[in-house]
C-alpha positions as CSV (number, residue, x, y, z in Angstrom):
1,M,-14.7,-114.7,54.4
2,P,-16.0,-115.1,58.0
3,P,-13.4,-114.2,60.7
4,R,-13.3,-117.8,62.0
5,A,-12.8,-119.2,58.5
6,A,-10.1,-116.6,57.8
7,A,-8.2,-117.5,61.0
8,K,-8.0,-121.2,59.9
9,V,-6.3,-120.3,56.7
10,R,-3.1,-119.4,58.5
11,A,-0.6,-122.1,59.3
12,G,-0.8,-123.2,62.9
13,G,-4.3,-121.7,63.3
14,A,-2.9,-118.2,64.2
15,V,-5.3,-115.3,64.0
16,F,-4.7,-112.4,61.7
17,S,-3.8,-109.2,63.6
18,S,-5.8,-106.0,62.9
19,Q,-2.8,-104.5,61.2
20,E,-2.4,-107.5,58.9
21,L,-6.1,-107.3,58.0
22,L,-5.8,-103.6,57.3
23,R,-2.8,-104.2,55.1
24,L,-4.6,-107.0,53.3
25,F,-7.6,-104.7,52.6
26,E,-5.4,-101.9,51.4
27,E,-3.3,-104.1,49.1
28,Q,-5.8,-106.6,47.8
29,I,-9.3,-105.0,48.0
30,M,-9.0,-101.2,47.8
31,P,-7.3,-101.2,44.4
32,S,-10.5,-102.8,42.9
33,Q,-12.1,-99.4,43.1
34,L,-10.5,-98.9,39.7
35,Q,-10.7,-101.2,36.7
36,A,-7.6,-103.3,36.1
37,S,-7.1,-101.6,32.7
38,S,-7.2,-98.1,34.5
39,R,-4.7,-99.2,37.0
40,S,-2.4,-100.5,34.2
41,N,-2.8,-97.3,32.3
42,Y,-2.0,-95.2,35.3
43,W,1.2,-97.2,36.0
44,A,2.3,-96.8,32.4
45,S,1.8,-93.1,32.6
46,W,3.5,-92.8,36.0
47,K,6.6,-94.6,34.6
48,Q,6.9,-91.7,32.2
49,V,6.8,-89.3,35.1
50,L,9.5,-91.3,36.8
51,T,11.7,-91.2,33.7
52,F,11.4,-87.4,33.7
53,G,12.4,-87.3,37.4
54,L,15.4,-89.6,36.8
55,A,16.6,-87.7,33.7
56,H,16.5,-84.4,35.6
57,G,17.7,-85.7,38.9
58,E,14.4,-84.6,40.6
59,L,12.9,-87.9,41.8
60,D,12.5,-86.3,45.2
61,K,10.2,-83.7,43.7
62,L,7.6,-86.1,42.1
63,L,5.7,-87.1,45.2
64,P,4.4,-84.7,46.4
65,M,4.7,-82.7,43.2
66,S,4.5,-78.9,43.0
67,M,2.7,-77.1,40.2
68,A,6.1,-75.8,38.9
69,T,7.3,-79.3,38.5
70,L,4.1,-80.3,36.8
71,K,4.5,-77.5,34.3
72,S,8.1,-78.3,33.6
73,L,7.3,-81.9,33.0
74,T,4.4,-81.0,30.7
75,A,6.5,-78.6,28.7
76,E,9.1,-81.3,28.0
77,F,6.4,-83.9,27.0
78,L,4.9,-81.4,24.6
79,M,8.3,-80.6,23.1
80,V,8.9,-84.2,22.3
81,G,5.5,-84.5,20.6
82,V,3.3,-86.1,23.2
83,A,-0.4,-85.5,22.3
84,A,-2.7,-83.4,24.4
85,N,-4.8,-86.4,25.5
86,S,-1.7,-88.3,26.4
87,V,-0.7,-85.4,28.7
88,K,-4.2,-85.6,30.2
89,N,-3.6,-89.3,31.0
90,I,-0.3,-88.5,32.6
91,W,-1.9,-85.8,34.8
92,S,-4.6,-88.3,35.8
93,A,-1.9,-90.8,36.8
94,I,-0.2,-88.1,38.9
95,E,-3.4,-87.4,40.7
96,H,-3.9,-91.1,41.2
97,W,-0.5,-91.6,42.8
98,H,-0.9,-88.6,45.0
99,R,-4.3,-89.9,46.3
100,K,-2.6,-93.3,47.0
101,A,0.2,-91.5,48.9
102,G,-2.3,-89.3,50.8
103,V,-0.7,-86.1,49.7
104,P,-2.3,-83.1,47.8
105,S,-2.1,-83.2,44.0
106,P,-0.7,-80.1,42.2
107,L,-4.0,-80.0,40.3
108,A,-6.2,-80.2,43.4
109,Q,-7.3,-76.6,43.3
110,R,-10.8,-76.2,41.9
111,M,-10.8,-75.9,38.1
112,S,-7.0,-76.2,38.0
113,F,-7.0,-79.3,35.9
114,K,-9.6,-78.0,33.4
115,R,-8.0,-74.6,32.9
116,T,-4.4,-75.9,32.6
117,F,-5.5,-78.5,30.1
118,K,-7.3,-75.9,28.1
119,A,-4.0,-74.1,27.6
120,V,-2.3,-77.4,26.5
121,C,-5.1,-78.0,23.9
122,A,-4.8,-74.4,22.6
123,V,-1.1,-75.0,21.9
124,R,-1.1,-78.6,20.8
125,G,-4.7,-79.2,19.7
126,A,-6.6,-82.3,20.6
127,P,-8.1,-83.7,17.4
128,S,-10.0,-87.0,17.6
129,R,-9.9,-89.8,15.1
130,L,-13.0,-90.0,12.9
131,L,-14.8,-93.2,13.8
132,F,-18.1,-94.3,12.2
133,P,-20.7,-96.4,14.1
134,I,-21.9,-99.7,12.7
135,G,-25.3,-98.9,11.2
136,P,-28.5,-101.0,10.9
137,H,-27.9,-101.2,7.2
138,H,-24.5,-102.8,7.8
139,L,-26.1,-105.4,10.1
140,K,-28.8,-106.1,7.5
141,M,-26.3,-106.8,4.8
142,M,-24.1,-108.9,7.1
143,L,-27.0,-111.2,8.0
144,E,-27.8,-111.6,4.3
145,L,-24.3,-112.9,3.5
146,V,-24.1,-116.5,2.5
147,D,-21.4,-119.1,1.8
148,L,-19.0,-117.5,4.3
149,T,-15.8,-119.2,5.4
150,P,-15.7,-120.1,9.2
151,A,-13.5,-117.1,9.8
152,Q,-15.8,-114.7,8.0
153,E,-18.9,-116.1,9.9
154,H,-16.9,-115.7,13.2
155,S,-16.3,-112.0,12.3
156,V,-19.8,-111.3,11.3
157,M,-21.3,-112.9,14.4
158,I,-18.9,-110.9,16.6
159,T,-19.8,-107.6,14.9
160,V,-23.6,-108.1,14.8
161,T,-23.9,-109.4,18.3
162,G,-21.6,-106.8,19.8
163,T,-23.5,-104.0,18.0
164,A,-27.0,-105.2,18.8
165,S,-26.1,-105.6,22.5
166,G,-24.3,-102.2,22.7
167,S,-21.2,-103.9,24.2
168,R,-17.6,-103.0,24.6
169,V,-14.9,-104.9,22.9
170,A,-13.8,-106.6,26.2
171,E,-17.3,-107.6,27.0
172,V,-17.8,-109.3,23.6
173,A,-14.5,-111.2,24.2
174,N,-15.7,-112.3,27.6
175,F,-19.1,-113.8,26.4
176,Q,-19.4,-117.5,27.3
177,L,-22.0,-120.1,26.4
178,C,-23.4,-120.0,29.9
179,D,-24.0,-116.3,29.5
180,M,-26.5,-116.9,26.7
181,L,-29.9,-117.0,28.4
182,W,-32.2,-118.3,25.6
183,D,-35.9,-117.5,25.9
184,H,-35.1,-115.7,29.1
185,D,-38.3,-113.6,29.1
186,A,-40.5,-116.1,27.4
187,P,-42.4,-117.0,30.6
188,Y,-43.8,-113.5,30.7
189,H,-45.1,-113.4,27.1
190,D,-45.2,-115.7,24.1
191,E,-43.9,-113.0,21.8
192,L,-40.6,-113.1,23.6
193,K,-40.0,-116.7,22.6
194,G,-36.8,-116.9,20.6
195,G,-35.3,-113.9,22.3
196,L,-32.0,-113.8,24.1
197,A,-30.6,-112.1,27.2
198,I,-26.8,-112.0,27.5
199,R,-25.4,-112.0,31.0
200,V,-22.6,-109.4,31.2
201,W,-20.7,-110.4,34.3
202,K,-18.3,-107.5,34.4
203,R,-19.0,-104.0,33.0
204,K,-17.1,-100.8,33.6
205,Q,-20.1,-99.0,35.1
206,D,-21.2,-102.0,37.0
207,T,-18.3,-102.3,39.5
208,G,-20.8,-103.7,42.1
209,R,-21.5,-106.5,39.6
210,F,-25.3,-106.2,40.1
211,G,-25.5,-107.8,36.7
212,L,-26.6,-106.4,33.3
213,Y,-28.6,-108.3,30.8
214,P,-28.8,-106.7,27.3
215,R,-31.5,-108.3,25.2
216,L,-31.6,-109.4,21.6
217,P,-35.1,-109.7,20.1
218,P,-36.4,-112.9,18.4
219,G,-35.4,-112.9,14.8
220,R,-32.7,-113.6,12.2
221,L,-29.7,-112.7,14.5
222,V,-30.7,-115.1,17.3
223,F,-31.4,-117.8,14.8
224,R,-28.1,-117.3,13.1
225,L,-26.3,-117.2,16.4
226,R,-27.7,-120.6,17.3
227,K,-26.6,-122.1,14.0
228,Y,-23.1,-120.7,14.6
229,I,-22.9,-122.2,18.1
230,A,-24.1,-125.6,16.8
231,K,-21.6,-125.6,13.9
232,L,-18.7,-125.0,16.3
233,D,-20.1,-127.5,18.8
234,L,-19.8,-125.0,21.7
235,R,-21.5,-126.1,24.9
236,V,-22.1,-125.3,28.5
237,S,-20.2,-127.6,30.8
238,P,-22.0,-129.6,33.5
239,L,-19.4,-128.1,35.9
240,C,-20.6,-124.6,35.1
241,T,-20.1,-122.2,38.1
242,K,-22.3,-119.4,37.0
243,K,-25.2,-120.3,39.3
244,L,-22.9,-120.3,42.3
245,N,-20.8,-117.3,41.2
246,P,-22.6,-115.3,38.5
247,G,-20.2,-112.4,39.0
248,A,-17.1,-114.2,37.7
249,R,-16.0,-116.0,34.6
250,C,-16.7,-119.8,34.5
251,P,-13.5,-121.8,34.1
252,Y,-15.3,-124.7,32.4
253,C,-17.7,-123.4,29.7
254,D,-16.7,-122.5,26.2
255,P,-16.5,-118.9,25.0
256,L,-19.0,-117.7,22.5
257,F,-16.2,-116.4,20.3
258,P,-13.2,-118.7,20.5
259,H,-9.6,-117.6,19.9
260,A,-9.1,-120.2,17.2
261,M,-11.6,-121.0,14.6
262,V,-11.9,-124.7,15.2
263,S,-14.9,-126.7,16.3
264,A,-14.8,-128.0,19.9
265,S,-15.3,-131.6,18.6
266,S,-12.0,-131.3,16.5
267,S,-10.0,-130.1,19.5
268,V,-8.0,-132.3,21.9
269,G,-10.3,-134.6,23.8
270,G,-13.1,-133.4,21.5
271,K,-14.9,-136.8,21.4
272,L,-16.5,-135.8,24.7
273,G,-17.9,-132.6,23.1
274,G,-17.5,-129.0,23.9
275,G,-17.6,-128.1,27.6
276,Q,-17.8,-131.8,28.6
277,V,-15.7,-133.1,31.5
278,G,-12.3,-134.2,30.3
279,R,-11.8,-131.4,27.8
280,A,-10.4,-128.0,28.6
281,P,-12.6,-125.1,27.4
282,L,-11.5,-123.2,24.3
283,A,-9.6,-120.0,24.8
284,P,-11.6,-116.8,24.2
285,A,-10.9,-114.3,21.5
286,S,-8.7,-111.4,22.5
287,R,-9.8,-107.8,22.5
288,Q,-7.6,-107.2,19.5
289,Q,-9.2,-110.1,17.6
290,V,-12.7,-108.7,18.4
291,S,-11.6,-105.3,17.0
292,E,-10.1,-107.0,13.9
293,A,-13.3,-108.9,13.4
294,V,-15.2,-105.6,12.9
295,S,-12.9,-104.7,10.0
296,K,-13.1,-108.2,8.5
297,A,-16.9,-108.2,8.7
298,L,-17.1,-104.8,6.9
299,G,-14.6,-106.1,4.4
300,C,-17.1,-108.9,3.5
301,L,-19.4,-106.0,2.5
302,G,-16.8,-104.3,0.5
303,V,-16.8,-101.4,2.9
304,D,-13.5,-99.4,3.6
305,A,-13.0,-100.1,7.3
306,K,-10.3,-97.4,8.0
307,N,-12.7,-95.3,10.0
308,F,-14.2,-98.2,11.9
309,S,-12.9,-100.0,15.0
310,G,-14.1,-102.2,17.8
311,I,-15.8,-99.2,19.5
312,S,-18.0,-98.8,16.3
313,M,-20.1,-101.7,17.6
314,R,-21.1,-99.9,20.8
315,R,-21.5,-96.6,19.1
316,G,-23.7,-98.2,16.5
317,G,-26.0,-99.8,19.0
318,I,-26.4,-96.6,21.1
319,T,-26.7,-94.3,18.0
320,A,-29.5,-96.4,16.5
321,A,-31.4,-96.5,19.8
322,V,-31.1,-92.7,20.2
323,Q,-32.3,-92.1,16.7
324,A,-35.2,-94.5,17.3
325,R,-36.0,-92.5,20.5
326,V,-35.7,-95.4,22.9
327,S,-36.1,-93.9,26.4
328,E,-32.9,-93.2,28.3
329,P,-33.5,-95.7,31.2
330,I,-34.2,-98.6,28.8
331,L,-31.2,-97.7,26.6
332,F,-28.9,-97.5,29.6
333,L,-30.1,-100.9,30.8
334,Q,-28.8,-102.2,27.5
335,S,-25.5,-100.2,27.3
336,G,-24.7,-100.2,31.0
337,H,-24.3,-96.4,31.2
338,G,-25.1,-94.4,34.3
339,T,-25.8,-97.3,36.7
340,A,-24.3,-95.2,39.5
341,K,-27.2,-92.7,39.3
342,A,-29.5,-93.6,42.2
343,G,-32.7,-93.2,40.2
344,R,-31.7,-95.8,37.7
345,R,-31.3,-98.4,40.4
346,Y,-35.0,-98.5,40.6
347,V,-35.6,-98.9,36.9
348,D,-37.0,-102.4,36.7
349,P,-39.7,-102.5,34.0
350,V,-42.8,-104.5,34.9
351,D,-43.2,-105.5,31.2
352,P,-39.8,-107.0,30.0
353,R,-40.9,-106.4,26.4
354,V,-39.6,-102.9,26.6
355,L,-36.1,-104.2,27.3
356,Y,-36.0,-105.3,23.7
357,E,-36.6,-101.8,22.3
358,T,-32.8,-101.1,22.0
359,G,-32.1,-104.3,20.2
360,R,-35.0,-103.8,17.9
361,A,-33.8,-100.3,17.0
362,I,-30.4,-101.5,15.7
363,L,-32.0,-104.5,14.1
364,A,-34.9,-102.5,12.6
365,E,-33.8,-103.3,9.0
366,V,-33.2,-107.0,9.8
367,S,-36.5,-108.9,9.4
């Protein structure tokens, strides 16, 4: 906001002081260096540290914290059964709050974090849950399913779209109709007609919100997705704000995957159609519902889904691309990995057809 405009915001036209502006930046802008989920997780872990300090009467020793206090705290957490990776999260939270307070962390010494955590893992162990990726054969079978219930079709579309785009669970939940850029690259070449670019307005590795556009190649998935949207009567609102503010969620357009499996025309005010003026947009699916959709879609195939979860979509897309030997820069433009590396800022393929290589890799068996 320009200085003059900011000054008018205050009652009576008073100008913000430099100290007030500094406090505003520190409280409202600086925290955005971390994702909201990371800040929430850090706070949850820090509350456990506070509980330890309160129980032992040592609140005054938590900030700044000595290495002795950190070891005592860790020993107690391990004794009550806290997993090694949970201990690691607690240590990360301790480092975070020390940075905020401007005091040295007990793990600030070089290699201190890694070496101490190695000792914890040696005692506790740090096994990881076995999770399988969604494979191209799964997608092929899903897109061959017929006579599905609306709920089953919803789950299949979530799983196939999320896998082909290499997206995270939260990203799939955030997809809106105005994020679906049909025939986005068709002006370059006729063979890209029927393709789809999905605008991901917020991604973990894209904190600058430069914008990432994973592509889905022309074919059965895009055709099926169009039918799914038409059946639910989901639409883009004439009040859509994406052109003015592409780095934010539109408050007017319908989500691609609604929370409730009802068509827009059957909702309150539905006579105006989905996304029309006079009808509130449908609520998006939650992250939990997206994860559950993966299990339900696999259930339609008769597959035991105990070793699958929402992350299986992203793993599946990336795994298939690696196995198909898609070049790293092209794969990372689909998945959003490594955008902070300077060299990848300059990856802007002259021929957009190569951007569909990742999608074609995971959909290789789907013709």
